[in-house]
C-alpha positions as CSV (number, residue, x, y, z in Angstrom):
1,M,14.0,75.3,103.7
2,P,16.4,77.9,105.1
3,A,18.6,79.1,102.3
4,R,21.8,81.0,101.8
5,A,23.8,82.0,98.8
6,F,27.4,81.4,97.9
7,S,28.8,83.4,95.1
8,R,32.0,83.7,93.1
9,G,31.6,86.4,90.5
10,D,28.3,85.9,88.6
11,R,28.2,82.3,89.7
12,T,25.9,81.6,92.6
13,I,24.9,78.4,94.4
14,V,21.9,78.6,96.7
15,V,22.2,76.2,99.7
16,H,19.0,74.9,101.2
17,E,19.5,73.3,104.6
18,T,16.7,70.8,105.4
19,P,15.2,71.2,108.8
20,R,15.5,68.2,111.1
21,A,13.0,65.5,110.5
22,T,10.1,65.4,112.9
23,A,9.1,62.5,115.0
24,G,6.2,61.7,112.6
25,R,8.6,61.1,109.7
26,P,10.5,57.8,109.7
27,P,14.3,58.3,109.3
28,A,16.2,56.8,106.4
29,A,18.7,55.3,108.9
30,S,21.1,56.4,111.5
31,V,24.3,58.0,110.1
32,V,26.3,58.0,113.4
33,P,29.9,57.2,112.4
34,R,31.4,53.9,113.4
35,G,32.7,54.0,117.0
36,A,29.8,56.0,118.4
37,E,27.6,54.3,121.1
38,P,24.9,52.3,119.5
39,G,21.4,53.6,120.0
40,T,22.5,57.1,120.8
41,A,21.6,60.1,118.6
42,P,24.5,61.9,117.1
43,G,25.5,65.3,118.4
44,A,26.9,68.3,116.6
45,D,30.4,66.9,117.0
46,D,29.9,63.5,115.3
47,E,27.2,63.9,112.7
48,R,27.9,63.7,108.9
49,V,26.8,66.2,106.4
50,F,25.1,65.2,103.1
51,V,25.5,67.6,100.2
52,L,22.9,66.9,97.4
53,V,23.8,67.9,93.9
54,H,20.9,67.8,91.4
55,G,20.9,66.9,87.7
56,L,20.3,68.9,84.5
57,G,17.3,71.2,84.7
58,M,16.4,70.2,88.3
59,A,16.8,72.1,91.6
60,A,17.1,71.3,95.3
61,E,13.4,70.6,95.7
62,Y,13.7,67.7,93.2
63,W,15.2,65.5,96.0
64,G,11.7,65.5,97.6
65,D,11.3,63.8,101.0
66,L,14.6,61.9,100.6
67,A,16.4,65.0,102.0
68,E,14.0,65.1,104.9
69,R,14.4,61.5,105.7
70,L,18.2,61.8,105.6
71,S,18.0,64.8,107.9
72,S,16.8,62.7,110.8
73,N,20.4,62.1,111.9
74,A,22.5,64.3,109.8
75,R,22.7,67.8,108.3
76,V,21.4,67.8,104.7
77,L,22.4,70.6,102.3
78,A,20.6,70.5,99.0
79,L,22.1,72.8,96.3
80,D,20.6,74.9,93.5
81,L,23.4,75.1,90.9
82,P,23.9,78.3,89.0
83,G,20.9,79.1,86.9
84,F,18.6,76.6,88.5
85,G,16.0,76.8,91.3
86,D,16.6,80.0,93.3
87,A,20.2,80.5,91.9
88,P,20.5,83.4,89.4
89,E,21.6,82.6,85.8
90,P,25.3,83.3,85.2
91,S,26.6,84.8,81.9
92,R,27.2,81.3,80.4
93,P,26.7,77.7,81.4
94,L,29.4,76.2,83.5
95,T,31.4,73.2,82.4
96,I,31.3,70.1,84.7
97,P,34.8,70.9,86.1
98,E,33.8,74.5,86.7
99,S,30.7,73.4,88.7
100,A,32.9,70.9,90.6
101,D,35.4,73.7,91.5
102,L,32.7,76.0,92.6
103,I,31.2,73.4,94.9
104,A,34.7,72.7,96.2
105,E,35.0,76.4,97.2
106,L,31.7,76.2,98.9
107,L,32.7,73.1,100.8
108,T,36.0,74.7,101.9
109,E,34.1,77.7,103.2
110,L,31.6,75.5,105.0
111,L,34.3,73.4,106.6
112,E,36.1,76.5,107.8
113,Q,33.0,78.2,109.2
114,D,31.5,75.1,110.8
115,G,34.8,73.8,112.1
116,L,34.3,70.3,110.7
117,D,37.4,68.1,110.7
118,T,37.9,66.7,107.1
119,V,39.3,63.4,108.5
120,G,36.6,60.9,109.1
121,R,33.7,63.3,109.0
122,A,34.0,64.9,105.5
123,P,30.7,65.8,103.8
124,V,29.1,62.9,101.9
125,L,28.3,64.2,98.4
126,V,25.3,62.7,96.6
127,G,24.9,63.5,92.9
128,H,22.0,62.5,90.6
129,S,22.3,62.2,86.8
130,S,24.6,65.0,85.6
131,G,25.0,65.9,89.2
132,A,26.8,62.6,89.6
133,Q,29.3,63.8,86.9
134,V,29.9,67.0,89.0
135,V,30.4,65.0,92.2
136,A,32.8,62.5,90.6
137,D,34.8,65.4,89.0
138,L,35.0,67.1,92.4
139,A,36.2,64.0,94.2
140,A,38.9,63.5,91.6
141,R,40.1,67.1,91.5
142,H,39.7,67.8,95.3
143,P,40.3,64.5,97.1
144,Q,41.0,66.3,100.4
145,L,37.4,67.4,100.7
146,V,35.5,64.1,100.4
147,D,36.0,60.6,101.5
148,R,32.6,59.2,100.5
149,I,30.4,59.9,97.5
150,V,27.1,58.5,96.1
151,L,26.5,58.5,92.3
152,V,22.8,58.0,91.6
153,D,21.8,57.2,88.0
154,P,25.1,58.7,86.7
155,S,25.1,60.1,83.1
156,V,26.2,60.1,80.3
157,N,26.5,56.7,78.7
158,P,29.5,57.2,76.2
159,R,27.7,55.2,73.5
160,E,24.7,57.7,73.6
161,R,26.4,61.0,74.0
162,T,24.2,62.9,71.6
163,L,21.1,65.1,72.1
164,A,19.0,62.7,70.0
165,R,20.0,59.6,71.9
166,Q,19.4,61.3,75.3
167,T,16.0,62.6,74.3
168,A,15.0,59.1,73.1
169,R,16.1,57.6,76.4
170,L,14.2,60.3,78.4
171,L,11.0,59.5,76.5
172,Q,11.5,55.8,77.2
173,D,11.9,56.6,80.9
174,I,8.7,58.6,81.1
175,A,6.7,55.4,80.8
176,V,8.0,54.2,84.2
177,V,8.3,57.6,85.9
178,D,6.2,58.3,89.1
179,P,3.6,60.9,88.2
180,I,4.5,63.2,91.1
181,A,8.2,63.0,90.2
182,L,7.3,63.8,86.6
183,A,5.3,66.8,87.6
184,R,8.1,68.0,89.9
185,G,10.7,67.6,87.1
186,A,8.5,69.3,84.5
187,R,8.0,72.3,86.8
188,A,11.8,72.6,87.3
189,Y,12.4,72.5,83.6
190,A,9.8,75.2,83.0
191,E,11.2,77.4,85.7
192,A,14.8,77.1,84.3
193,G,13.6,77.7,80.8
194,P,14.1,75.4,77.8
195,S,16.9,77.5,76.3
196,W,18.9,77.5,79.5
197,V,18.4,73.7,79.9
198,L,19.6,73.1,76.3
199,A,22.6,75.4,76.8
200,N,23.6,73.3,79.9
201,L,23.2,70.0,78.0
202,R,26.4,70.6,76.0
203,P,28.8,70.6,79.0
204,M,27.1,67.5,80.2
205,L,27.6,65.7,76.9
206,E,31.2,67.0,76.5
207,H,32.3,65.7,79.9
208,R,34.2,62.4,79.8
209,M,33.3,60.8,83.1
210,E,35.1,57.6,82.1
211,L,38.4,59.5,82.2
212,V,37.6,61.0,85.6
213,L,36.5,58.0,87.6
214,P,39.9,56.2,87.7
215,H,41.3,59.2,89.6
216,V,38.5,59.1,92.3
217,R,40.0,57.9,95.6
218,A,36.9,58.3,97.7
219,E,34.6,55.4,98.7
220,V,31.9,55.3,96.0
221,L,28.4,53.9,96.0
222,V,26.8,53.7,92.6
223,I,23.0,53.4,92.7
224,R,20.7,52.9,89.7
225,G,16.9,52.7,89.5
226,E,16.2,49.2,88.3
227,D,14.0,50.4,85.5
228,D,16.0,53.4,84.5
229,R,16.0,53.9,80.7
230,V,18.3,56.9,80.6
231,V,21.1,55.1,82.4
232,P,21.5,51.5,81.0
233,R,22.7,48.9,83.5
234,A,25.9,48.4,81.6
235,W,26.9,52.0,82.0
236,A,26.0,52.2,85.7
237,Q,28.1,49.1,86.2
238,A,30.9,50.5,84.1
239,V,30.9,53.5,86.5
240,A,31.2,51.2,89.4
241,S,34.1,49.4,87.6
242,L,36.1,52.5,86.8
243,A,35.9,54.1,90.2
244,P,38.7,52.6,92.3
245,R,36.7,51.9,95.5
246,A,33.1,51.5,94.3
247,R,30.2,49.3,95.1
248,Y,27.0,48.9,93.1
249,A,23.3,48.7,94.1
250,E,19.9,49.0,92.4
251,V,16.6,50.3,93.7
252,P,13.8,48.0,92.5
253,G,10.8,49.3,90.5
254,R,12.2,52.8,90.0
255,G,13.4,54.7,86.9
256,H,15.6,57.7,86.5
257,E,13.5,59.7,88.9
258,V,14.6,57.4,91.8
259,V,15.6,60.4,94.0
260,A,12.5,62.5,93.5
261,R,10.1,60.5,95.7
262,H,11.4,58.2,98.4
263,A,10.5,54.6,97.9
264,G,12.4,51.4,98.7
265,P,15.9,51.2,100.0
266,L,17.5,54.4,98.5
267,G,17.7,56.4,101.8
268,P,19.0,53.4,103.8
269,L,21.6,52.7,101.1
270,I,22.9,56.2,101.2
271,A,22.9,56.3,105.0
272,A,24.7,52.9,105.2
273,H,27.4,54.2,102.8
274,A,27.9,57.2,105.0
275,R,28.4,54.9,108.0
276,G,30.9,52.8,106.2
277,D,28.7,49.7,106.2
278,S,29.5,48.7,102.6
279,P,26.0,48.6,101.1
280,G,25.4,47.1,97.7
281,R,28.0,44.7,96.3
282,V,31.4,44.6,94.6
283,L,30.9,43.6,90.9
284,A,32.7,40.4,89.9
285,P,35.5,40.7,87.3
286,H,33.5,39.2,84.5
287,E,30.6,41.7,85.2
288,R,33.1,44.6,85.1
289,R,34.7,43.5,81.9
290,L,31.3,43.0,80.2
291,A,30.0,46.3,81.4
292,L,33.1,48.2,80.2
293,S,33.1,46.3,76.9
294,R,29.4,47.2,76.3
295,S,29.8,50.8,77.4
296,L,33.2,51.7,76.0
297,G,34.0,49.0,73.4
298,G,31.3,50.1,71.0
299,S,29.3,47.9,68.6
300,T,30.3,44.5,67.4
301,T,31.8,46.1,64.3
302,A,33.7,48.6,66.5
303,R,35.1,45.7,68.7
304,I,36.3,43.9,65.6
305,G,38.0,47.2,64.6
306,W,39.7,47.4,68.0
307,V,41.0,43.8,67.7
308,L,42.4,44.5,64.2
309,R,44.0,47.7,65.5
310,D,45.4,45.7,68.4
311,Y,47.1,43.2,66.1
312,G,48.4,46.1,63.9
313,Y,50.0,47.7,67.0
314,G,51.6,44.4,68.0
315,I,52.9,43.6,64.5
316,R,54.3,47.2,64.2
317,W,56.2,47.0,67.5
318,R,57.4,43.5,66.9
319,L,58.9,44.5,63.6
320,A,60.5,47.5,65.4
321,Q,62.2,44.9,67.6
322,L,64.3,43.7,64.7
323,V,66.1,47.1,64.4
324,A,66.1,48.1,68.1
325,G,69.4,49.3,69.4
326,D,70.4,49.9,73.0
327,P,68.0,51.2,75.6
328,P,68.0,55.1,75.7
329,A,70.7,56.5,77.9
330,R,68.1,58.7,79.7
331,W,66.5,55.7,81.2
332,R,69.5,55.3,83.5
333,D,68.7,58.7,85.1
334,G,66.0,59.3,87.6
335,D,65.0,60.2,91.2
336,P,66.9,58.0,93.6
337,D,64.1,58.3,96.1
338,L,61.8,56.4,93.7
339,P,62.1,52.7,93.1
340,D,63.8,51.5,89.9
341,V,61.5,49.8,87.4
342,V,62.5,46.5,85.9
343,L,60.9,45.8,82.5
344,V,59.7,42.3,81.7
345,P,58.0,41.9,78.3
346,G,55.6,39.2,77.2
347,V,56.2,36.2,75.0
348,H,57.8,36.9,71.6
349,E,58.5,40.4,72.9
350,H,61.8,42.3,73.3
351,W,62.3,45.0,75.9
352,S,61.7,47.6,73.2
353,F,58.1,46.5,72.9
354,L,57.5,48.4,76.2
355,T,59.3,51.6,75.0
356,R,56.3,53.9,75.3
357,L,55.5,52.6,78.8
358,A,59.1,52.9,79.9
359,D,59.3,56.5,78.5
360,A,56.2,57.4,80.6
361,L,57.7,55.8,83.8
362,N,61.1,57.5,83.2
363,G,59.3,60.8,82.7
364,A,57.7,60.3,86.1
365,G,61.2,60.1,87.6
366,H,61.9,56.3,87.6
367,R,65.1,54.7,86.4
368,I,64.5,51.9,84.0
369,T,66.3,48.6,84.2
370,V,66.5,46.4,81.1
371,V,67.6,42.8,81.6
372,R,69.6,41.4,78.8
373,G,69.6,37.7,77.7
374,L,65.8,37.1,77.8
375,G,65.7,37.0,74.0
376,M,62.1,36.8,72.8
377,N,61.0,35.4,76.2
378,R,60.0,32.0,74.9
379,R,61.5,29.9,77.8
380,P,59.3,28.4,80.5
381,V,58.2,30.8,83.2
382,P,60.3,29.3,86.1
383,D,63.4,29.3,83.9
384,T,63.0,32.9,83.0
385,S,62.1,33.9,86.6
386,R,65.4,32.4,87.9
387,R,67.4,33.9,85.0
388,L,66.0,37.3,86.0
389,Q,66.8,36.8,89.7
390,R,70.5,36.0,88.9
391,A,70.7,38.9,86.5
392,L,69.3,41.4,89.1
393,A,71.7,40.0,91.8
394,R,74.7,41.2,89.7
395,V,73.8,44.8,90.6
396,P,73.2,46.1,94.1
397,A,69.6,47.0,94.8
398,P,69.0,50.7,94.8
399,P,68.0,52.4,98.2
400,A,64.4,52.7,97.1
401,G,64.2,49.2,95.9
402,R,62.8,47.8,92.7
403,V,59.3,47.3,91.2
404,I,58.8,44.9,88.2
405,V,56.6,46.3,85.4
406,A,55.6,43.5,83.1
407,H,53.3,42.7,80.2
408,S,51.4,39.5,79.5
409,K,53.6,36.5,80.2
410,G,56.0,38.9,82.0
411,G,53.3,39.1,84.8
412,L,53.5,35.3,85.4
413,I,57.3,35.6,85.5
414,A,57.1,38.5,88.0
415,K,54.7,36.5,90.3
416,H,57.0,33.4,90.1
417,L,59.9,35.6,91.1
418,L,58.1,37.2,94.0
419,T,57.0,33.7,95.2
420,D,60.6,32.4,95.0
421,L,61.8,35.4,97.0
422,E,59.0,35.0,99.6
423,R,59.8,31.3,100.1
424,G,63.6,31.5,99.7
425,T,63.4,28.8,97.0
426,G,65.1,30.8,94.2
427,P,68.7,30.6,93.1
428,L,69.7,33.1,95.8
429,G,68.1,31.2,98.6
430,A,67.0,32.9,101.8
431,E,69.1,36.0,100.9
432,G,67.2,36.6,97.7
433,A,64.5,38.9,99.1
434,T,67.1,41.2,100.8
435,R,69.6,41.2,97.9
436,L,67.0,42.0,95.2
437,D,64.6,44.2,97.2
438,V,61.7,43.8,94.8
439,R,58.8,45.6,96.4
440,G,56.1,44.1,94.1
441,S,55.0,44.0,90.5
442,V,52.7,45.9,88.2
443,T,51.4,43.8,85.3
444,L,49.4,44.6,82.2
445,A,47.1,42.0,80.6
446,A,48.7,39.1,82.5
447,P,47.0,35.7,81.9
448,Y,46.9,34.7,85.5
449,S,44.2,32.1,84.8
450,G,45.7,31.1,81.5
451,S,44.0,31.5,78.1
452,A,41.9,28.8,76.4
453,R,42.9,30.3,73.0
454,A,46.4,29.0,73.6
455,R,45.1,25.7,72.1
456,W,45.0,27.4,68.7
457,F,48.8,27.4,68.6
458,L,51.3,24.6,68.0
459,D,54.2,26.6,69.5
460,P,55.0,25.2,73.0
461,S,55.8,28.7,74.3
462,M,52.2,29.6,73.5
463,R,50.5,26.4,74.6
464,A,52.1,27.0,78.0
465,F,49.3,29.5,78.6
466,L,46.6,26.8,78.6
467,P,44.6,27.0,81.8
468,T,45.6,23.4,82.6
469,D,49.3,24.1,82.3
470,A,51.1,23.0,85.5
471,T,52.8,26.4,86.0
472,I,49.5,28.3,85.5
473,V,47.7,26.1,87.9
474,E,50.5,26.4,90.6
475,L,50.7,30.2,90.3
476,Q,46.9,30.4,90.4
477,R,46.7,28.3,93.6
478,D,49.5,30.1,95.5
479,A,48.2,33.5,96.6
480,T,51.1,34.2,99.0
481,V,52.4,37.3,97.1
482,N,49.2,38.5,95.5
483,A,48.8,41.4,97.8
484,R,52.1,42.8,96.3
485,I,50.7,42.7,92.7
486,V,48.7,45.3,90.8
487,S,47.0,43.8,87.8
488,I,46.0,46.3,85.1
489,F,43.8,45.4,82.2
490,G,41.5,47.0,79.7
491,T,38.0,46.7,78.4
492,L,38.7,44.3,75.6
493,D,41.4,41.6,75.3
494,A,41.1,39.0,72.5
495,H,44.0,37.0,73.9
496,V,43.2,36.7,77.6
497,T,39.4,36.1,77.5
498,E,39.5,34.7,81.0
499,G,40.5,38.1,82.3
500,S,43.5,39.3,84.2
501,A,41.8,39.8,87.6
502,L,43.8,38.1,90.4
503,A,42.3,37.2,93.8
504,G,44.0,39.1,96.6
505,A,45.7,41.6,94.2
506,T,44.8,45.1,93.3
507,N,42.9,44.8,90.1
508,V,42.7,48.0,87.9
509,I,40.5,48.3,84.8
510,V,41.4,51.2,82.5
511,P,39.3,52.6,79.7
512,A,41.5,51.1,76.9
513,A,41.1,48.2,74.6
514,G,43.6,45.6,73.4
515,H,46.2,43.2,74.6
516,F,49.1,44.9,72.9
517,R,47.8,48.5,72.6
518,L,47.3,48.5,76.4
519,T,51.1,49.0,76.7
520,G,50.8,52.2,74.7
521,S,47.7,53.6,76.4
522,P,48.1,56.9,78.3
523,A,45.4,55.7,80.7
524,A,47.3,52.6,81.4
525,H,50.5,54.6,81.8
526,R,48.9,56.7,84.5
527,A,47.6,53.6,86.2
528,V,51.1,52.0,86.2
529,I,52.7,55.1,87.6
530,D,50.1,55.3,90.4
531,A,50.5,51.6,91.1
532,V,54.3,51.8,91.4
533,A,53.9,54.7,93.8
534,D,51.3,52.7,95.9
535,L,53.6,49.7,96.1
536,A,56.5,52.0,97.2
537,R,54.3,53.6,99.9
538,H,53.0,50.2,101.0
539,T,56.4,48.8,101.7
540,Q,57.4,51.9,103.6
541,T,54.3,51.5,105.9
542,Q,54.0,47.7,106.2
543,G,50.9,47.9,108.4
544,E,48.8,49.5,105.8
545,A,46.8,47.5,103.2
546,L,47.6,48.3,99.5
547,P,44.7,50.4,98.1
548,Q,42.2,48.4,96.1
549,A,41.9,50.0,92.7
550,V,38.7,49.0,91.0
551,H,37.6,46.8,93.9
552,G,40.4,44.2,93.9
553,D,38.8,40.8,94.3
554,P,35.8,38.8,93.3
């Protein structure tokens, strides 16, 4: 392999460029971008570049003949990270973000030297194990450099973030590891040295991939070896759930060493992703919720604890409603170029229940609108929707329009309002859409499919959430405005067990647990702020589709 070094201080990456595959070696698949003539080989002006990032203790050679197969129709650059393979050892181990930043500098230099346009032909980053952590971090921190990434057997499962657990998992995996891959990995560990490998284990365990993934805007393909004991299926699927635009695939009969020796569909999967062919599949909402609950929700005891904390949060803020005064004066100030945010709380909730969320939105520059007269929001959804329309009509719409941010039942009210405006069936008639200028809604833990647990209550305002309720059924059937809705929900919701995913909407899962605590989660706050911005951009460029965060639809 021809190699060249890239250095910043004492940190060096060695880049191995794989020679073009020979005629005797079958290619993984063509990676000619869409739009090229079928059956023609790519030239220097239209080929993609694969950048392969190895995992802990490994080096460029660990990729085996996969790199050679990918090189049949693309450039393949396999990296030796600092202290591994041919790269000299730096003064200390790099953190995952530091490794990501160093590779980003390398990519910037390569793009400048090779004259590659970053639009449409950005390098495709492929990371294995802890290398997947590096690749995800780079994609989140430097989105301008990549548009497609592949995360193969991504570490580390949050429930097993200890040396003992990872060692046990590795020993389990050895039973299914290919002997040649095992020998190649053992040699790489020996060359790096046990002390250096152990020193680099700490940054891997300290990295919180689950907090990084929601900020990745690149197209993501998550691949897991079907028999991988190091990366449980629940965690691999959680990775595919947290990344906004991700698909999931498994390679049959392979363990954690899936990249070390080519077998099965791994190469074609990677090449298809580079072409934009959508390999693998989008996980269904129930699969995503289950994967996140198992990976981030903890044990059964921990989940019970989360539920109790959720109720504690709800009770505390409902008691605070009893002494709530007027909305803060600062909420009336904000950037006029940003849409105003209209707060709609859930059932038995006052506007003050959403104080922490409103503070976050106001801090991001949005003016906050509180509608008086909703009380504890116990009226039927259609009645409250039309009350809200009449209230908003009393004040001229701001130049940047409005976005409704709602919790629980408030999400149903917001969808009913949007549907009324779309059809012209509300109290303002055909003028409603123009007068109110509501660009869309962002909802948290909304029961779009109802909740079977509503049968436990005698209160009519709670039984209205039954999946068979006429309003629930009608809103579920009518998907006219779903594209203007962003539905945000967490990993555990004891109230809305059917889930809050809405077909045709942008569905966002955040690493937070609880029906009520979700409104106070910083991760949910970031997701709401991003969603409001996406809705505002979408209405300014009507021809564009609203970005699908965490896949969107089943």
